[in-house]
C-alpha positions, 0 to 999 in steps of 0.5 A, a space after each residue: 509529520 515527515 516520517 521519511 523521504 520516500 514518496 509513494 503512489 496510491 492507486 485506487 481501482 475504478 468503482 464498478 457499475 451495475 453491469 459490473 463494468 468500470 465507471 469511467 474516471 472513478 479510479 485514482 492515483 495519489 502521491 503521498 510524500 514523507 513515507 518511510 518504506 521498510 522490508 518486512 519479509 520475503 519467502 520463495 516456493 520452488 516446489 511447483 514453480 519459482 515464486 517469490 513473495 516479497 513483503 514491505 511496510 510503509 509508514 505514512 503521515 496520518 490522515 492519508 486515505 489508503 484502503 485495503 483494495 489500493 495498489 501502492 506503487 514504489 520505485 516503480 514496482 506495484 505492491 498490494 495492500 496486505 490486510 488492513 492499514 494500522 492506524 497509530 495514535 500519539 500518547 494524546 490519542 491523536 493520529 500519529 501515523 499509519 502502518 501499511 503492510 505490503 505484498 508482491 508475488 512474482 514468478 
């Protein structure tokens, strides 16, 4: 299913061995086409320093593998997945799309 014309990149961090070091070659980067990326929230904290927290939501075709520990790259900006992805079904209980909340902190 094509939800939009955006392409995102899902960056999966490497797994860690028993010593806590990353296992070589275990991290992945996967492009997903047919997505829609929309604004969600934006806040600014200027009390202690200038910090901007930007939220986006990306709608991804059903069947994509996105985890809460992944990073999503869109337009050369890295966003953390902000919680669990939401899996939406159609009226026949068939996977329709995935809603993924994103968060970026700068400053």
